[in-house]
C-alpha positions in Angstrom: -7.3 -3.5 14.5 -5.4 -0.7 12.8 -3.8 -1.9 9.6 -0.1 -1.5 9.2 2.6 -2.2 6.7 6.1 -3.7 6.9 8.8 -1.2 5.7 12.4 -2.4 5.2 15.2 -0.4 6.6 16.9 -0.1 3.2 14.0 1.7 1.6 15.6 5.1 2.0 18.8 4.1 0.1 17.1 1.7 -2.4 18.0 2.5 -6.0 14.3 2.5 -7.0 13.7 5.2 -4.3 16.4 7.4 -5.7 15.1 6.9 -9.3 11.6 7.8 -8.1 12.9 11.0 -6.5 14.8 11.9 -9.7 11.9 11.2 -12.0 9.5 13.3 -9.9 12.2 16.0 -9.7 11.7 16.2 -6.0 13.7 19.0 -4.4 14.1 20.1 -0.8 16.3 22.5 1.0 15.7 20.6 4.3 15.9 16.9 3.6 17.3 14.5 1.1 14.9 14.0 -1.8 14.8 10.2 -1.0 13.1 11.0 2.3 10.2 12.7 0.4 10.1 9.7 -2.0 9.9 7.3 1.0 7.0 9.4 2.3 5.2 9.0 -1.0 5.7 5.2 -1.0 4.7 4.7 2.6 1.6 7.0 2.1 0.7 4.9 -1.0 1.1 1.6 0.9 -0.9 2.7 3.9 -3.7 4.0 1.6 -3.7 0.7 -0.3 -4.1 -1.3 3.0 -7.5 0.4 3.4 -8.5 0.9 -0.2 -6.8 -1.8 -2.3 -6.1 -4.5 0.2 -4.9 -6.9 -2.4 -2.4 -4.4 -3.8 -4.3 -4.1 -7.1 -4.4 -0.5 -8.2 -5.5 -1.3 -11.7 -9.0 0.2 -11.1 -7.6 3.3 -9.5 -7.1 6.4 -11.5 -3.9 8.4 -11.4 -5.9 11.2 -9.7 -6.9 8.7 -6.9 -3.3 7.7 -6.4 -2.1 11.3 -6.4 -4.7 12.2 -3.8 -3.7 9.1 -1.7 -0.2 10.4 -1.3 -1.1 14.2 -1.3 0.8 14.7 -4.6 0.1 18.3 -5.7 1.6 18.2 -9.2 0.4 16.5 -12.3 -1.2 13.1 -11.3 -0.1 11.3 -14.4 3.5 12.2 -13.7 3.3 10.5 -10.3 1.6 7.4 -11.7 4.0 7.1 -14.6 7.0 7.6 -12.3 5.7 4.8 -10.0 5.2 2.6 -13.0 8.6 3.3 -14.7 10.6 2.9 -11.5 8.9 -0.5 -10.7 6.9 0.4 -7.6 3.8 -0.4 -9.6 3.9 -3.3 -12.0 2.6 -3.1 -15.6 -0.6 -4.9 -14.5 -1.4 -2.0 -12.1 -0.5 -4.0 -8.9 1.9 -2.8 -6.2 5.2 -4.5 -6.8 5.9 -7.3 -4.3 2.8 -6.4 -2.3 2.4 -9.9 -0.9 6.0 -9.6 0.5 5.4 -6.3 2.2 1.9 -6.9 3.4 2.3 -10.7 4.2 2.0 -10.3 8.0 -1.0 -8.0 7.6 -2.7 -10.3 5.1 -2.1 -13.4 7.3 -3.4 -11.5 10.4 -6.5 -10.4 8.5 -7.2 -13.9 7.2 -6.8 -15.3 10.7 -9.2 -12.7 12.1 -11.8 -13.5 9.4 -11.5 -17.2 10.1 -11.9 -16.7 13.9 -14.9 -14.5 13.3 -16.5 -17.0 11.0 -16.0 -19.8 13.6 -17.4 -17.6 16.4 -20.5 -16.8 14.3 -20.9 -20.5 13.5 -20.7 -21.5 17.2 -23.1 -18.7 18.1 -25.7 -19.8 15.5 -25.3 -23.5 16.5 -25.9 -22.5 20.2 -29.0 -20.5 19.2 -30.5 -23.4 17.2 -29.9 -25.9 20.0 -31.8 -23.6 22.4 -35.0 -24.1 20.3 
């Protein structure tokens, strides 16, 4: 299964998105700076699905986070902007991660439960053949 993340339709116009774009001093002659900020956020979230499944980035360095979103400027500027705008909480966790990743988390838990049950049935079948 390919992991995915739920993205709300108001993300582009969300005040925190605008604040992130402003703090990072994002400029573009082609698109609104919020579009770039959304790209950063979605890149971070899709990276987190595979590398920090529980949304806890507290063990990730600013450099790791910058690499995750392909940020080319100073990595601590990105991390501090994500922190000060509330996209990352003070404890290093992605803000409201459970809300955005709930369907993925539930799906993964269900998959693990089914796999565990399938393995149990297989082992029981093998032991009854002896």
